[in-house]
N, C-alpha and C positions, 0 to 999 in steps of 0.2 A: 193581705192581712198582716200587719206588723205591729209589734209592741216593743217593750223594753224589759230586760231582766233587771228588776230593782234589787233583788237579793239572791245570793247563792248560799245554800245552807247545808250543813252536815252535822252529824252528832257521833258520839261514841257508842250509840245504841239507844233507840227509843226517842221519845218526845221530850222536849222540843228539839228542833234542829236550830243551830245558831249560825249567824252569818260568818262567811269567810270572804277574804278579798278576791280570791280567784280559785277555781278548781279545775282539775283535769277530768273531763268526762271520759270514762272508759266503758267498755261493753258491759261491765257489771255495776256501773254507777260512778259517782264522783269519788275519786281516789281519796281514801281515808274515811269515807262515810261508812258507818257500821249500823247494823240492824239488831234490835233486841231479840227478834224472832226470825232468824234467817230462813227458817223452813217455810215461813209465810211471806215475808217481805224480801224485796230485792230479786236478784236473778236477772238474766238477760231480757226477759219480757217486762220486767218492772224495774228497770235500771234507774230511771229518773221519774220523780213525781213532780208534776207541774200544777201549781195553784195560782189563780189570778188574785192579785192584791185587791181587786174590786170585790171579790167574794169575802176575803178576810175583813175588809172595811165594812161591808154590809152586815156580816155576822157580829162584828164588834158593835155596830149601831143598834143591833137587836139585844145587846147586853152580854154577849159572850166575851170573856176576858182573853181575847186572842191578840196575837201579834204575828208579824211575818216570821215564818218558821215554826210557829206553834203547832200547826197541823201536820208537821213532818215533811213538808215539801222541800225538794232540792232546789227548785227554781220558783221564785215568786216573781210574777210578771205583771206588767201594767200595759193596757192598751191592746193586748192580744185577746180577741173575742173568743174566750174559751168555749162558749156555747156553740160556736160554729165549727169546732173541731170534731173530727170523726176518726174512727179506727182506720188506720192506714195512711192518714195524712202525714206528710213529712214536713219537719220543722227544722230550720236552721237556728240554733241557739249558740250565739258566739261562734266559736270555731268548730262546733259539733253539729252533726246531722242526726236528728232523732226521728223516730216513727211512733205515732200514737198507737198504743196496743190495747188499752182497756181502761175503763173508769176505775177509780180507787174505791174499794168497799171499806168504809170507815170501820176501824177496830174499836174495841172497848177502851183503849188507851185515851181516846178523845174525850171520854166521859169526865176527865179531870177538869174540862172546861165547861161542863154542863151535861147532865144526863140526856138532854133532848137534842144535843148538837148533831148526832148521827142522823136523826130524822129530818133535821133542817137541810141536810146536804145530800141525802141519798134516799131513794125509794125503789119500789119494785121495778119501775120502768128503767131506771138507771142500771139496776142489777141485770136486767135483760138487754142492756145496751141499746135502749130505745132513746134516741137523742131528742124525741119530742117531749120528754119529761121537763117540767119547769125547773127541776133540780139538776139537769144535765150539766156536768162540769164543775158543780159546786164542791164536790168531795175531792176533786183533783183528777187528773188523767195521768196514767203511766205511759212511759215511752221506752222503747228499746233504742239502742245506739247503733246507727248505721255507719257513722264516721266519728271516731273519738276526736276530742279537741278541747282547748281551753275555753272557759267561760268565766265571766266576771260581771259584777253589777255595772249597769250602763250599756252592756252589749245589746244589740238588737236581737229580737226573737221574731221569726216570721215563717209563715207557711210558704213552702217552696213547691209543694206538690199536693194536690187534693186527690184522694182515691176516687171519688165520684163527683 
């Protein structure tokens, strides 16, 4: 399973994140990326947030005023089937090696794009880490960093090891 990183995103804290040419993925995230609420966001188990461009495109088609980076993702991907990712899967993203750790629980900051957006991308099944939810992966997946490395738009992103 392989796709492409179409955008690398950071912010000075909060939403949205804006594209950068390249970033150094470290054990605590992309160098220079800040979080508005570091007690909730970030840390070694939530170092990188991955969202599929296909999800953003679908939500935009439903009328949400989204763009790549709007949902706070660090890596916007295309072609990687995010619905097939599971906790423990290892992913090569550019020069970094990542491990999927948990689904992202959307916070109220996303309400700026529409009060119903959170319900469109997250449900009880996702919260319980049940990948059979029709919304699995739509809110994004967090990853920890196994090997730091550079990442840039156009780099490949691929699953290199499946947990099960």
